Backbone as a ProteinNet text record, in pm:
[ID]
protein_1_A
[PRIMARY]
XXXXXXXXXXXXXXXXXXXXXXXXXXXXXXXXXXXXXXXXXXXXXXXXXXXXXXXXXXXX
[TERTIARY]
1568.6	1560.1	1660	1803.4	1926.2	1804.5	1821.7	1683.2	1833.3	1899.2	2028.2	2146.7	2260.5	2331.3	2468.3	2436.2	2622.3	2630.4	2457.8	2465.3	2404.2	2406.9	2323.2	2200.7	2138.7	2029.2	1843.8	1861	1726.6	1557.3	1471.7	1340.6	1298.4	1311.7	1267.6	1305.9	1444.3	1460.9	1391.8	1405.3	1267.2	1150.3	1053.7	964	999.1	1097.8	1075	1118.3	1126.1	1156.6	1045.1	909.4	811.4	689.9	770.1	696.4	687.2	824.2	858.8	802.3	770.1	699.1	783.1	854	894.8	788.4	767.1	658.8	685.2	804.9	880.4	1015.3	965.7	1122.9	1289.7	1204.1	1298.5	1351.5	1298.4	1293.4	1397.6	1333	1421.8	1541.1	1560.7	1744.8	1788.4	1736.9	1808.9	1872.4	1768.3	1768.8	1860.3	1833.6	1925.5	2025.1	2010.7	2109.5	2084.9	1928.2	1938.1	1932.3	2007.2	1991.8	2051.9	2192.3	2218.2	2397	2464.3	2517.2	2551.3	2434.7	2488.2	2291.6	2205	2074.4	2005.6	2080.9	2024.1	1855.2	1842.7	1755	1648.9	1667.2	1547.9	1355.4	1402.1	1253.5	1192.6	1263	1235.2	1195.3	1295.4	1313.8	1165.4	1134.4	999.4	869.7	871.6	770.9	758.7	845.4	842.9	839.4	822.4	816.2	639.6	637.9	470	390.4	410	325.9	274.6	415.6	393.6	298.5	355.7	290.5	117.9	115.5	14.9	-127	-53.9	-76.6	-63.4	-17.7	-34.9	-184.6	-227.6	-374.1	-295	-450.8	-443.3	-444.1	-353.3	-301.2	-411.8	-447.5	-568.8	-549.2
-1983.4	-1865.2	-1817.2	-1768.7	-1733.5	-1685	-1659.4	-1470.9	-1460.5	-1530.1	-1489.8	-1514	-1454.8	-1451.1	-1485.4	-1419.3	-1445.5	-1553.5	-1591.2	-1739.6	-1872.7	-1822.6	-1931.4	-2026.4	-1915.8	-1947.8	-1945.6	-2048.5	-1993.7	-2047.7	-1983.9	-1967.3	-2145.1	-2224.5	-2329.7	-2375.7	-2347	-2364.1	-2336.5	-2151.2	-2077.6	-2166.2	-2186.8	-2256.5	-2410.6	-2501.8	-2647.9	-2606.3	-2499.1	-2426.7	-2466.6	-2390.8	-2359.8	-2437.7	-2532.8	-2689	-2804.1	-2681.3	-2803.2	-2755.3	-2620.1	-2591.5	-2355.5	-2380.5	-2185.4	-2106.6	-2039.5	-1949.6	-1817.3	-1763.7	-1666	-1615.3	-1448.9	-1470.5	-1478.1	-1463.3	-1464.5	-1636.8	-1696.4	-1904.3	-1877.4	-1816.3	-1854.9	-1802.7	-1700.7	-1647.1	-1715.9	-1759.2	-1824.6	-2003.3	-2034.1	-2197.1	-2171.3	-2043.6	-2062.7	-2005.6	-1875.2	-1756.8	-1659.7	-1608.3	-1564	-1352.9	-1331.1	-1166.2	-1197.1	-1278.9	-1185.4	-1192.3	-1150.7	-1068.8	-890.7	-932.4	-829.1	-715.9	-803.3	-818.9	-776.4	-787.7	-717.8	-788	-950.8	-1009.9	-1010	-944.1	-974.1	-915.1	-829.3	-822.1	-936.8	-993.1	-1093.1	-1208	-1277.9	-1384.2	-1316.9	-1233.9	-1194.5	-1239.3	-1236	-1210.7	-1385.1	-1428.1	-1585.6	-1696	-1649.3	-1701.5	-1698	-1527.8	-1495.1	-1563.3	-1581.5	-1631.8	-1785.7	-1848.6	-2004.9	-2007.1	-1979.1	-2004.5	-1952.5	-1854.3	-1835.3	-1941.4	-2029.5	-2127.1	-2229	-2292.6	-2386.8	-2438	-2536.8	-2598.9	-2589.7	-2480.8	-2514.1	-2572.3	-2600.3	-2738.1	-2780.8	-2882.9	-2955.8	-3027.3
-6642.7	-6664.6	-6519.5	-6566.1	-6397.4	-6294.9	-6204.9	-6169.2	-6068.4	-6015.1	-5892.8	-5998.6	-6024.4	-6110.7	-6000.8	-5918.1	-5842.4	-5730.2	-5694	-5668.6	-5784.4	-5881.9	-5998.3	-5945.3	-5918.7	-5869.5	-6021.8	-6018.5	-6135.5	-6084.9	-6208.8	-6173.3	-6120.5	-6158.7	-6142.3	-5978.3	-5979.4	-5805.4	-5705.5	-5729.4	-5644.2	-5627.2	-5769.4	-5791.1	-5658.3	-5719.3	-5680.2	-5530.8	-5453.4	-5285.5	-5244.5	-5333	-5285.4	-5304.4	-5405.2	-5352.6	-5213.8	-5194.9	-5059.1	-4909.3	-4967.9	-4844.4	-4795.8	-4942.4	-4864.6	-4946.8	-4836.6	-4857	-4868.3	-4827.3	-4787.5	-4870	-4880.3	-4924.8	-4811	-4715.8	-4604.1	-4586	-4583	-4602.7	-4724.2	-4845.1	-4952.7	-5008.8	-4891.9	-4873.7	-4812.1	-4681.3	-4579.3	-4670.3	-4733.3	-4800.9	-4865.6	-5005	-5166.7	-5169.4	-5093.5	-5066.6	-5192.2	-5246.8	-5286.6	-5260	-5322.1	-5315.2	-5189.8	-5134.5	-5055.6	-5067	-5176.9	-5340.8	-5282.3	-5465.6	-5451.8	-5481.2	-5450.1	-5395.6	-5514.5	-5647.9	-5764.5	-5806.8	-5774.9	-5771.5	-5728	-5616	-5486.6	-5535.5	-5620.2	-5693.2	-5767.6	-5850.4	-5959.4	-5879.2	-5756	-5672.1	-5592.4	-5594.6	-5532.3	-5610.4	-5742.7	-5808.8	-5831.6	-5877.8	-5914.8	-5798.2	-5661.6	-5524.3	-5484.3	-5499.3	-5469.9	-5567.7	-5755.5	-5813	-5794.6	-5790.4	-5802.1	-5650	-5575.9	-5416	-5430.9	-5493.4	-5548.6	-5609.4	-5734.5	-5777.8	-5735.5	-5629.1	-5581.6	-5504.7	-5497.7	-5429.1	-5293.6	-5229.4	-5073.8	-4999.8	-4883.7	-4822	-4767.2	-4768	-4661.5	-4490.4
[MASK]
++++++++++++++++++++++++++++++++++++++++++++++++++++++++++++

């Protein structure tokens, strides 16, 4: 599903970014450009990121 319409960012891309080590919304915004235009996707993007980070196994 497209989360950020302005920048065409999907939930899959957000989860993939978390897989590569992004853990905060600021990092996500800087790397993918989420919520840098109208900002309407911020809450959804945060939810997707937080849920995926929480589901990842703890780093050893």
